[in-house]
C-alpha positions in Angstrom: 11.7 23.0 21.6 8.7 24.1 22.9 6.6 27.2 22.9 5.9 29.2 26.0 3.3 32.0 26.6 4.8 35.2 25.3 2.6 37.8 26.7 4.3 40.2 28.9 2.8 39.3 32.3 3.1 35.5 31.9 6.6 35.7 30.4 8.0 38.0 33.2 6.7 35.5 35.9 8.6 32.7 34.1 11.8 34.8 33.5 11.8 35.9 37.2 11.4 32.7 38.8 14.7 31.8 37.8 17.7 31.9 40.1 20.6 31.9 37.8 20.4 32.5 34.0 23.5 33.6 31.6 21.6 36.4 29.6 22.5 37.4 26.4 21.6 40.1 23.8 22.7 41.7 20.8 23.9 40.5 17.5 27.0 40.8 15.4 28.4 44.3 16.3 27.2 44.5 20.0 26.6 42.0 22.6 25.9 42.1 26.2 26.4 39.0 28.4 25.6 38.9 32.1 25.1 36.0 34.4 22.2 36.3 37.7 18.6 36.4 38.1 16.5 38.4 35.9 14.6 41.6 37.2 11.0 41.9 36.1 11.2 42.9 32.3 9.8 46.3 31.2 7.8 47.4 28.7 8.2 50.3 26.1 6.5 53.3 28.0 6.8 51.7 31.6 9.2 53.1 34.1 12.8 51.4 33.8 15.9 51.1 36.3 19.0 49.2 36.3 19.7 47.5 39.7 22.8 46.1 40.9 23.0 42.3 40.6 19.7 42.1 38.2 19.3 41.5 34.7 17.6 44.2 33.1 15.3 43.9 30.1 13.2 46.2 28.4 10.7 44.7 25.6 8.5 45.9 22.8 5.7 43.4 23.6 4.6 43.9 19.8 8.6 42.5 18.3 8.5 39.9 20.4 6.4 37.0 18.4 7.2 34.0 20.7 9.1 32.8 23.5 10.7 29.2 23.3 12.3 27.1 25.4 15.4 24.7 23.7 16.7 21.7 25.4 20.2 20.4 24.2 19.8 16.4 24.3 23.4 16.2 23.9 24.6 18.5 26.8 21.5 18.7 28.6 21.9 22.5 28.5 18.3 24.5 28.7 17.7 27.9 26.9 14.9 30.2 26.9 14.7 32.4 23.4 12.8 35.5 22.6 11.9 35.2 19.0 11.2 38.3 16.7 8.6 38.3 14.2 11.2 37.4 11.6 12.1 34.2 13.3 15.4 35.8 14.8 16.6 34.9 18.4 16.5 38.5 20.1 17.4 37.5 23.4 18.7 34.2 25.3 18.7 33.0 28.8 20.7 30.2 29.4 19.7 28.6 32.3 22.8 27.7 34.6 21.5 25.6 37.7 19.3 22.3 37.7 16.8 23.5 39.9 15.8 26.4 37.3 16.2 23.7 34.4 13.5 21.5 36.4 11.5 24.6 37.3 11.1 25.4 33.5 9.1 22.6 32.9 6.4 24.3 34.5 6.3 27.2 32.4 2.8 27.5 30.6 2.9 25.7 27.3 0.8 27.3 24.4 0.3 26.1 21.0 1.5 28.2 18.2 -0.7 31.2 17.4 -3.2 30.5 20.6 -1.0 33.9 22.1 -1.8 36.0 19.0 -5.4 34.8 19.2 -5.8 35.5 22.9 -4.3 38.7 22.4 -1.1 40.2 24.1 -0.8 42.3 27.5 -1.9 45.9 27.2 1.0 48.4 26.2 1.8 51.6 28.0 1.5 54.6 25.8 4.9 55.2 24.7 6.0 59.2 24.8 7.0 60.7 21.7 10.8 61.0 21.3 10.8 64.2 19.6 10.1 66.4 22.8 10.7 63.0 24.9 13.2 62.5 28.1 16.2 59.9 27.6 13.8 57.0 28.3 11.6 58.1 25.1 14.9 58.2 23.2 15.5 54.9 24.0 12.3 53.5 23.5 12.2 54.7 19.8 15.5 52.6 19.2 13.8 49.7 20.7 10.7 50.1 18.3 12.9 49.5 14.9 16.3 50.3 16.0 16.0 53.9 15.7 16.0 53.9 11.9 12.6 56.0 12.0 14.0 58.3 14.6 17.2 59.1 12.7 15.9 60.0 9.6 13.8 62.4 11.3 16.4 64.2 13.7 16.1 67.6 12.3 12.7 67.4 14.7 14.6 66.6 17.6 14.3 69.5 20.1 17.4 68.1 22.1 20.9 68.2 21.1 22.9 66.0 19.1 26.0 65.5 16.8 28.2 62.9 15.2 31.3 62.0 16.8 34.4 60.1 16.1 33.3 56.5 16.4 37.0 55.8 17.0 37.0 57.5 20.6 34.8 54.9 22.1 37.8 52.8 23.4 39.3 55.8 24.8 36.2 56.5 26.6 35.9 53.3 28.2 39.6 53.2 29.0 39.2 56.7 30.5 36.2 55.6 32.8 37.8 52.5 33.9 40.7 54.1 35.0 39.1 57.1 36.9 36.6 54.5 38.3 33.4 56.4 36.6 30.3 54.5 36.5 28.4 54.4 33.2 25.3 52.7 31.9 25.3 50.7 28.7 22.4 49.4 26.5 22.6 46.6 24.0 19.9 46.1 21.3 18.3 43.6 19.5 15.0 43.2 17.6 12.3 44.4 20.5 14.7 43.5 23.2 17.0 46.1 25.1 19.3 44.6 27.7 21.2 47.5 30.2 23.8 47.2 33.0 25.2 50.1 34.9 28.1 50.4 37.2 32.0 50.8 37.2 34.3 49.4 34.4 36.7 46.9 36.2 38.5 46.1 32.9 38.5 46.9 29.2 40.6 45.3 26.1 40.5 45.5 22.5 41.6 43.0 19.8 44.1 44.1 16.5 40.5 43.7 14.8 39.1 46.0 16.4 36.9 44.7 18.8 36.3 46.4 22.3 35.4 44.5 25.3 34.6 45.8 28.6 33.5 44.7 32.1 30.6 46.3 33.0 29.7 45.8 36.7 28.5 42.1 36.7 28.2 42.2 32.5 30.1 42.1 30.1 30.2 44.0 26.8 31.8 43.6 23.2 31.6 46.0 20.6 32.7 45.3 16.8 34.4 48.7 15.9 34.6 47.7 12.5 30.8 47.4 12.3 29.9 50.7 13.9 29.3 53.1 10.8 28.4 56.2 12.9 28.3 57.4 16.5 26.1 60.4 17.7 26.2 61.9 21.2 22.6 62.7 21.7 21.3 65.1 25.0 17.7 64.8 26.5 16.2 65.4 29.6 17.6 63.3 32.5 17.4 63.1 36.2 19.6 66.2 36.5 18.9 67.9 33.4 20.4 67.2 29.7 22.2 63.9 29.6 24.6 62.7 26.8 24.2 59.3 25.5 26.7 57.7 22.9 24.6 55.9 20.3 26.4 53.6 17.9 25.0 52.5 14.8 25.6 49.6 12.0 26.0 49.7 8.7 22.1 49.6 8.3 21.5 52.7 10.6 20.2 50.7 13.4 21.6 51.5 16.7 22.8 48.5 18.5 24.3 50.3 21.5 24.2 53.1 23.7 26.5 54.6 26.4 25.2 56.8 29.0 24.1 57.1 32.5 20.5 55.6 33.4 18.6 57.7 36.3 19.7 59.1 40.0 23.4 58.6 39.9 24.8 61.1 41.9 25.3 64.9 40.8 29.2 64.2 40.6 29.1 61.0 38.3 26.4 63.5 35.8 28.8 66.3 36.1 32.1 64.0 35.4 30.2 62.2 32.6 29.0 65.5 30.6 32.5 66.9 31.4 33.8 63.9 29.1 30.9 64.2 26.6 31.7 67.6 25.8 35.3 66.7 25.3 34.7 64.3 22.5 35.7 65.2 19.1 33.2 65.4 16.2 33.0 63.2 13.5 
């Protein structure tokens, strides 16, 4: 195991060099898994886009304490881990090609504490979520799981209401059956990984785990671990855009189902009609 430079510019350069990675973000309640190559990760406050075929990461630079390359000598597998301030793995990228496993040896190695002394990359100004657009809401969740935002939702100038958690499987089944593209973001400490596109297949276990293949990604949600679901409307590309926010038992938002960016007016309108029809909790 060795530390690599976790400053945004150097880390982004390292990640985008890899050609084929299994990228995983999440925890026990929600998880997203995608194989492919990384788009350049963005920071809170930056522009953000989900592009077909690319792994989309958004980072809270203050929350990513270190980046580690770990090699399993018994299997030969190599993975890059992004670690938060409490030592938890927030994101893992397992290198799937031999070329990438050799390439990671060129990543800049640092000694513990060197990056902190040198200073982190400049962090863009993050808009206030109270008056902010959809991306400002996502960035507020990225900062602390959305705990502070949720406790102060009476200040929010947009629209929000609690909805029935049990409708989530039906929402995924519906968008799958009618071919309506969606966007999904899954959060871990300091990291958000997102995907967007059509839902190819859905499944549900007896224990309440829900699976959805969204574009090139696999999304898993443990409904038993979801305490609340909120429908939040904030400014988007075509006007107020709905997002389903799933909170765990600790009140942290673990996943968001929504529409990202310019998706087409017909998709936007179909998604909003679906959101309006969802029952209150």
